[in-house]
C-alpha positions as CSV (number, residue, x, y, z in Angstrom):
1,M,9.2,-14.9,-5.0
2,G,11.4,-15.0,-8.0
3,A,11.6,-11.3,-8.2
4,I,12.5,-11.1,-4.5
5,L,15.2,-13.7,-4.9
6,M,16.7,-11.9,-7.9
7,G,16.7,-8.5,-6.1
8,T,18.3,-10.1,-3.1
9,F,21.2,-11.4,-5.2
10,L,21.6,-8.0,-6.8
11,L,21.8,-6.1,-3.5
12,M,24.3,-8.5,-2.1
13,L,26.6,-7.5,-5.0
14,P,29.6,-5.1,-4.0
15,I,28.4,-2.5,-6.5
16,S,25.1,-2.1,-4.7
17,T,26.6,-0.7,-1.5
18,T,28.7,2.3,-0.6
19,S,31.0,0.2,1.4
20,G,31.8,-2.0,-1.6
21,E,30.9,-5.2,0.4
22,G,27.3,-5.7,-0.5
23,L,24.5,-6.4,2.0
24,D,24.3,-9.6,4.0
25,F,21.6,-12.0,2.9
26,L,18.8,-11.2,5.5
27,T,19.3,-7.4,5.2
28,A,19.1,-7.8,1.4
29,L,16.1,-10.1,1.5
30,F,14.3,-7.7,3.9
31,T,15.0,-4.6,1.8
32,I,14.1,-6.1,-1.5
33,T,10.9,-7.7,-0.2
34,S,9.9,-4.4,1.2
35,A,10.6,-3.0,-2.4
36,V,8.7,-5.6,-4.4
37,C,5.8,-5.6,-1.8
38,V,5.9,-1.7,-2.1
39,T,6.1,-1.5,1.8
40,G,9.0,0.9,2.8
41,L,10.0,-0.7,5.9
42,S,13.8,-0.8,6.0
43,V,16.5,-1.9,8.4
44,I,19.1,0.2,6.8
45,D,19.4,3.9,5.6
46,I,19.2,3.5,1.8
47,S,20.4,6.9,1.2
48,K,23.9,6.2,3.1
49,E,24.3,2.4,2.6
50,L,23.1,1.8,-0.9
51,S,25.2,3.0,-3.8
52,F,23.7,4.9,-6.7
53,T,23.5,1.4,-8.6
54,G,21.8,-0.1,-5.5
55,Q,19.4,2.6,-5.3
56,I,18.5,2.1,-9.1
57,F,18.1,-1.6,-8.4
58,L,15.8,-0.8,-5.6
59,L,13.8,1.6,-7.7
60,I,13.3,-0.9,-10.4
61,F,11.8,-3.4,-8.0
62,I,9.6,-0.8,-6.5
63,Q,8.2,0.0,-9.9
64,L,7.9,-3.8,-10.6
65,G,6.1,-4.3,-7.3
66,G,3.7,-1.3,-7.9
67,L,2.7,-2.2,-11.5
68,G,2.3,-5.9,-10.3
69,I,4.2,-9.0,-11.6
70,M,1.6,-10.0,-14.2
71,T,1.3,-6.4,-15.5
72,F,5.0,-6.1,-15.8
73,S,5.5,-9.4,-17.5
74,S,2.6,-8.8,-19.8
75,F,4.2,-5.5,-20.8
76,I,7.3,-7.2,-21.7
77,F,5.2,-9.7,-23.9
78,L,3.8,-6.6,-25.7
79,L,7.2,-5.1,-26.4
80,L,8.4,-8.6,-27.6
81,R,5.1,-8.7,-29.7
82,R,4.3,-12.1,-28.1
83,K,0.6,-13.0,-27.9
84,M,-0.8,-13.8,-24.4
85,S,-2.5,-17.1,-23.8
86,Y,-6.1,-17.2,-22.4
87,G,-4.7,-18.4,-19.1
88,E,-2.2,-15.4,-18.8
89,K,-5.1,-13.1,-19.6
90,E,-7.1,-14.6,-16.9
91,L,-4.2,-14.2,-14.5
92,L,-3.8,-10.5,-15.4
93,K,-7.5,-9.9,-15.1
94,E,-7.4,-11.2,-11.6
95,E,-4.3,-9.1,-10.6
96,R,-5.8,-5.9,-12.1
97,N,-9.3,-6.6,-10.9
98,V,-10.8,-6.4,-14.4
99,E,-14.2,-7.9,-15.0
100,D,-13.5,-9.6,-18.4
101,T,-10.6,-10.7,-20.6
102,G,-12.0,-9.1,-23.7
103,G,-10.3,-5.8,-23.4
104,I,-7.4,-6.7,-21.0
105,L,-4.5,-5.8,-23.6
106,K,-6.1,-2.4,-24.3
107,F,-6.4,-1.8,-20.5
108,L,-2.8,-2.9,-20.0
109,K,-1.6,-0.2,-22.5
110,K,-3.8,2.3,-20.6
111,V,-2.2,1.4,-17.4
112,I,1.2,1.7,-18.6
113,L,0.5,5.2,-20.2
114,T,-1.2,6.2,-17.0
115,V,1.7,5.3,-14.8
116,V,4.3,7.1,-17.0
117,T,2.1,10.2,-17.2
118,I,1.3,10.3,-13.5
119,E,5.0,9.7,-12.4
120,G,6.2,12.1,-15.0
121,I,4.0,14.9,-13.7
122,G,5.0,14.2,-10.2
123,S,8.8,14.1,-11.0
124,V,8.6,17.5,-12.6
125,F,6.9,19.2,-9.5
126,L,9.2,17.5,-7.1
127,T,12.3,18.4,-9.1
128,I,11.1,22.0,-9.1
129,K,11.4,21.9,-5.3
130,F,14.6,19.9,-4.9
131,V,16.4,22.0,-7.5
132,Q,16.4,24.8,-5.0
133,E,18.7,23.1,-2.6
134,M,20.8,20.7,-4.9
135,P,22.4,20.4,-8.4
136,L,19.9,20.0,-11.3
137,L,20.9,16.3,-12.1
138,K,20.6,15.2,-8.4
139,A,17.3,17.0,-8.3
140,I,16.0,15.2,-11.3
141,Y,17.1,12.0,-9.9
142,F,15.6,12.6,-6.5
143,G,12.3,13.9,-8.2
144,I,12.1,10.6,-10.2
145,F,12.8,8.4,-7.2
146,H,10.4,10.1,-4.9
147,S,7.7,10.2,-7.5
148,I,7.9,6.5,-8.3
149,S,8.1,5.5,-4.6
150,A,5.0,7.6,-3.8
151,F,2.9,6.4,-6.8
152,C,3.8,2.9,-6.1
153,N,3.0,3.5,-2.5
154,A,6.4,2.3,-1.5
155,G,7.4,5.0,1.0
156,F,11.2,4.6,0.4
157,S,13.0,7.9,0.7
158,L,16.5,9.2,-0.2
159,F,16.5,11.4,3.0
160,T,17.4,9.9,6.4
161,T,14.6,11.5,8.1
162,G,12.0,10.8,5.5
163,L,10.3,14.0,4.4
164,E,10.3,15.5,7.8
165,K,12.2,18.8,6.8
166,Y,9.5,19.4,4.2
167,S,6.7,19.5,6.5
168,D,5.8,23.0,5.6
169,S,6.4,22.8,1.8
170,I,3.2,22.9,-0.2
171,I,4.8,21.5,-3.3
172,I,6.3,18.4,-1.6
173,N,3.1,17.7,0.5
174,F,0.6,18.1,-2.0
175,T,2.6,16.4,-5.0
176,I,3.5,13.3,-2.9
177,A,-0.2,13.2,-1.6
178,Y,-1.5,13.5,-5.2
179,L,1.0,10.5,-6.3
180,I,-0.2,8.4,-3.3
181,I,-3.9,9.1,-3.8
182,L,-3.7,8.1,-7.5
183,G,-1.6,5.1,-6.8
184,G,-3.9,3.9,-4.0
185,I,-7.2,4.4,-5.6
186,G,-6.6,1.8,-8.2
187,F,-6.0,1.8,-11.9
188,G,-9.6,0.5,-12.6
189,V,-11.0,3.6,-10.7
190,I,-8.7,6.0,-12.6
191,D,-9.7,4.5,-16.0
192,S,-13.4,4.6,-15.1
193,I,-13.3,8.4,-14.2
194,L,-11.2,9.3,-17.3
195,R,-13.6,7.3,-19.5
196,S,-16.5,9.1,-17.9
197,V,-15.0,12.5,-18.4
198,R,-14.1,11.7,-22.0
199,T,-17.6,10.4,-23.1
200,K,-19.5,12.7,-20.6
201,K,-21.4,9.8,-19.3
202,Y,-20.9,10.0,-15.6
203,K,-22.0,6.4,-14.9
204,L,-19.6,4.6,-12.5
205,N,-19.8,1.2,-11.3
206,L,-20.3,0.2,-7.8
207,T,-16.7,-0.6,-7.1
208,V,-15.5,2.8,-8.1
209,K,-18.2,4.5,-6.3
210,V,-17.5,2.7,-2.9
211,A,-13.6,3.1,-3.5
212,I,-14.0,7.0,-3.9
213,I,-16.3,7.4,-1.1
214,M,-14.4,5.3,1.4
215,S,-10.9,6.9,0.3
216,C,-12.4,10.4,0.9
217,F,-14.1,9.5,4.2
218,L,-11.0,7.7,5.5
219,T,-8.8,10.7,4.4
220,I,-11.0,13.4,6.2
221,I,-11.7,11.4,9.4
222,G,-7.9,10.5,9.6
223,M,-6.9,14.2,9.0
224,V,-9.4,15.4,11.6
225,L,-8.6,12.9,14.3
226,F,-4.7,13.3,13.7
227,F,-5.1,17.2,14.1
228,V,-7.2,16.9,17.3
229,I,-4.9,14.3,19.0
230,E,-1.6,15.8,18.1
231,N,-2.4,19.4,18.2
232,S,-0.7,20.0,21.5
233,N,2.2,17.5,20.9
234,G,5.3,19.6,20.6
235,G,7.2,16.5,19.3
236,T,4.9,16.4,16.2
237,I,2.8,19.3,15.0
238,G,2.3,21.2,18.4
239,N,4.9,24.0,17.3
240,M,3.6,24.5,13.8
241,T,1.3,27.4,12.6
242,F,-2.2,26.4,12.0
243,S,-1.9,26.1,8.2
244,E,1.2,23.8,8.7
245,K,-0.7,21.7,11.2
246,L,-3.6,21.3,8.5
247,I,-1.1,20.4,5.8
248,A,0.8,18.0,8.0
249,S,-2.5,16.3,9.3
250,F,-3.7,15.9,5.7
251,F,-0.4,14.5,4.5
252,Q,-0.1,11.9,7.3
253,S,-3.9,11.0,6.8
254,V,-3.1,10.2,3.0
255,T,0.3,8.4,3.5
256,T,-0.7,6.3,6.6
257,R,-3.2,4.2,4.9
258,T,-0.6,2.7,2.3
259,A,2.4,4.8,1.5
260,G,4.6,5.2,4.4
261,F,6.1,8.6,4.0
262,N,6.2,10.8,7.0
263,T,6.7,14.6,7.6
264,V,6.5,14.2,11.4
265,P,8.7,12.0,13.8
266,M,6.8,8.7,14.2
267,G,8.5,8.0,17.5
268,N,6.8,11.0,19.1
269,L,3.3,10.1,18.2
270,K,0.8,9.8,21.0
271,P,-0.6,6.3,21.9
272,A,-4.1,7.3,20.4
273,T,-2.6,8.4,17.2
274,I,-0.7,5.0,16.9
275,F,-3.9,3.3,17.5
276,L,-5.7,5.4,14.8
277,F,-2.8,4.8,12.4
278,C,-2.9,1.0,13.0
279,I,-6.7,1.2,11.9
280,L,-5.9,3.2,8.8
281,M,-3.0,0.9,7.8
282,F,-5.0,-2.2,8.3
283,I,-7.9,-0.7,6.0
284,G,-5.3,0.4,3.3
285,A,-6.0,1.3,-0.1
286,S,-8.4,0.3,-2.9
287,P,-8.4,-2.9,-4.9
288,G,-6.3,-3.1,-8.2
289,S,-4.1,-0.4,-6.8
290,T,-0.5,-0.3,-5.7
291,G,-1.4,-0.2,-2.0
292,G,-2.1,-3.0,0.5
293,G,-4.6,-3.5,3.4
294,I,-7.8,-5.4,3.5
295,K,-9.0,-2.6,1.0
296,T,-11.5,0.2,1.2
297,T,-14.3,-1.7,-0.6
298,T,-14.1,-4.6,1.9
299,V,-14.6,-2.3,4.8
300,G,-17.4,-0.5,2.8
301,V,-19.3,-3.8,2.2
302,L,-18.8,-4.7,5.9
303,I,-20.2,-1.4,7.2
304,V,-23.3,-1.7,4.9
305,Y,-23.7,-5.2,5.9
306,V,-23.7,-4.5,9.7
307,I,-26.2,-1.5,9.1
308,S,-28.6,-4.0,7.4
309,I,-28.4,-6.4,10.1
310,V,-29.0,-3.6,12.7
311,K,-32.0,-2.3,10.8
312,N,-33.2,-6.0,10.1
313,R,-33.2,-5.7,6.4
314,Q,-33.4,-8.7,4.3
315,H,-31.0,-7.7,1.7
316,T,-27.7,-5.6,1.8
317,T,-28.0,-2.8,-0.7
318,I,-25.5,0.0,-1.7
319,F,-26.8,2.8,-4.1
320,N,-29.8,0.7,-5.0
321,R,-27.9,-2.3,-5.8
322,R,-28.1,-5.4,-3.8
323,I,-24.8,-7.1,-2.7
324,D,-24.5,-10.9,-3.2
325,W,-23.9,-13.1,-0.3
326,E,-20.7,-14.5,-1.9
327,V,-19.2,-11.1,-1.8
328,M,-20.1,-10.4,1.8
329,N,-18.8,-13.9,2.8
330,K,-15.5,-13.0,0.9
331,A,-15.4,-9.6,2.8
332,I,-15.9,-11.3,6.2
333,A,-13.3,-14.0,5.5
334,I,-10.7,-11.4,4.5
335,L,-11.3,-9.4,7.7
336,I,-11.2,-12.6,10.0
337,I,-8.0,-14.1,8.2
338,S,-6.2,-10.8,8.3
339,L,-6.9,-10.2,12.0
340,M,-5.9,-13.7,12.9
341,Y,-2.7,-13.5,11.0
342,I,-1.6,-10.1,12.7
343,I,-2.5,-11.5,16.2
344,V,-0.4,-14.6,15.6
345,V,2.6,-12.5,14.3
346,T,2.1,-9.9,16.9
347,M,2.0,-12.6,19.7
348,I,5.3,-14.3,18.4
349,M,7.1,-10.8,18.1
350,L,6.1,-9.9,21.6
351,C,7.6,-13.2,22.9
352,V,11.0,-12.5,21.3
353,E,11.2,-8.8,21.5
354,N,11.4,-6.3,24.4
355,F,9.8,-3.3,22.7
356,A,6.5,-1.7,24.0
357,P,3.5,-3.7,22.7
358,E,2.2,-0.7,20.7
359,A,5.4,-0.5,18.8
360,I,5.3,-4.2,17.9
361,I,1.6,-4.1,17.0
362,F,2.4,-0.8,14.8
363,E,5.2,-2.7,13.0
364,A,3.1,-5.9,12.2
365,V,0.2,-3.8,10.9
366,S,2.5,-1.7,8.8
367,A,3.9,-4.7,7.2
368,F,0.7,-6.3,6.6
369,G,-0.8,-3.1,5.2
370,T,2.4,-2.6,3.1
371,V,2.7,0.7,4.6
372,G,6.2,1.1,5.7
373,L,5.7,3.4,8.6
374,S,7.5,2.7,11.7
375,V,8.2,4.1,15.3
376,G,11.8,3.5,14.8
377,I,12.4,-0.1,16.0
378,T,12.7,-2.0,12.6
379,A,16.6,-1.9,12.5
380,D,16.7,-3.1,16.1
381,L,14.5,-6.1,15.6
382,G,15.8,-9.8,16.0
383,I,16.2,-12.4,13.3
384,V,12.9,-14.2,14.0
385,S,10.9,-10.8,13.9
386,K,12.5,-9.7,10.6
387,I,11.6,-13.1,8.9
388,L,8.1,-12.7,10.3
389,L,7.9,-9.2,8.7
390,I,9.2,-10.5,5.6
391,C,6.5,-13.1,5.4
392,T,3.9,-10.4,6.5
393,M,4.9,-8.1,3.7
394,F,4.6,-10.9,1.3
395,L,1.3,-11.9,2.4
396,G,0.1,-8.2,2.5
397,R,1.1,-7.6,-1.1
398,L,-0.5,-10.9,-2.4
399,G,-3.6,-10.5,-0.3
400,P,-4.9,-13.0,2.4
401,M,-7.6,-14.5,0.2
402,T,-5.0,-15.2,-2.6
403,L,-3.1,-17.5,-0.3
404,A,-6.0,-18.9,1.3
405,I,-7.5,-19.9,-2.0
406,A,-4.2,-21.2,-3.3
407,F,-3.7,-23.5,-0.2
408,G,-7.5,-24.2,0.0
409,G,-7.9,-25.4,-3.6
410,G,-10.7,-24.6,-6.2
411,K,-14.3,-24.2,-5.5
412,N,-15.8,-27.0,-3.6
413,V,-19.3,-28.1,-4.7
414,E,-20.6,-30.1,-1.6
415,K,-22.6,-33.3,-2.5
416,I,-24.1,-33.6,0.9
417,V,-26.0,-30.9,2.4
418,F,-26.7,-31.3,6.2
419,P,-29.8,-30.2,8.2
420,K,-29.8,-26.8,9.4
421,E,-29.9,-25.9,13.2
422,N,-29.8,-22.5,14.8
423,I,-27.0,-21.5,17.3
424,I,-27.3,-18.5,19.7
425,V,-24.6,-15.8,19.2
426,G,-24.2,-12.5,20.8
């Protein structure tokens, strides 16, 4: 919240806009919340309304949001050679989904090095493409901006129509996709894979395995379904060649779960595709990543749990490992809290807006999953809806369980255990 308020103040300064008047409070608040929560929803065209200084402010807060508040502040501690307290290490452990605090500082250094390396490589490839159509310095700036925005899964672009004009560019599509995938898979997963390759001991923990499998499955199924549904739609990929259709389908499947970039007009999507995108956005990225949603591992646990119930198994197991009831209860709670929140927000927005229901639902889920895709109604929403979306982006970035635990207090050990009685369900 502190970062959001600081960013709001900066975007309200005259130097932040091309008009020299600064953004009004609500517009600045919406824009910077979208940046810190790495969402990408915007009520303005940042390429036209924000000055170079304003865009730099925005980029800094995108990077801040992507790394995470605790990661960023801990990095500052390291630069100042200030030792972290045990409590600060515990907070950082929770934010980064690390199992223990012992090697947290070492892991933090790896995170920073990984981010700089991945974003640097992405910037080079993007610059190679951009320099073909713009001056070198501008191409470098565009390359850096889009590389950071993609890796942080923010979805902000310096092009008015997003990346639509690059729908046939192999360099742009695969570079942005590479950045989104690495940013959305999670730092812990990347670290585990690199450590396995380095030590040649290919033993990954359960979180890493489920995150990788679910990410691959969702990307493939999303690509296939998008291709099938939109294949004949002249407003999206209908007029493309077969290879261009495959590239566009792959790119949209990758970006829809968390990043928010688009190479096809979102306003021309078929209703079935909008529904598909809502599902992908709701699931989101992997834990400990720059993305939002209820997370791939949550869905993975729920799927295996349902299968175990259908097969009448006593325990829920994945890769010959039994899943504890506490984990399954948490997964179910995340699903129910998230669904209830989206239902309430959607209902309120439907009451105060005149847009089609699917557009409102799409907007709400996009904000919750910190995706940033829109069918083009964001700028035309009323004050109530914009405030709701600001809260939704904030909740989506923190995670529903974080707020639930914050308001619900610590773990409650019950002193009284009541007698059990069955209740018929289903």
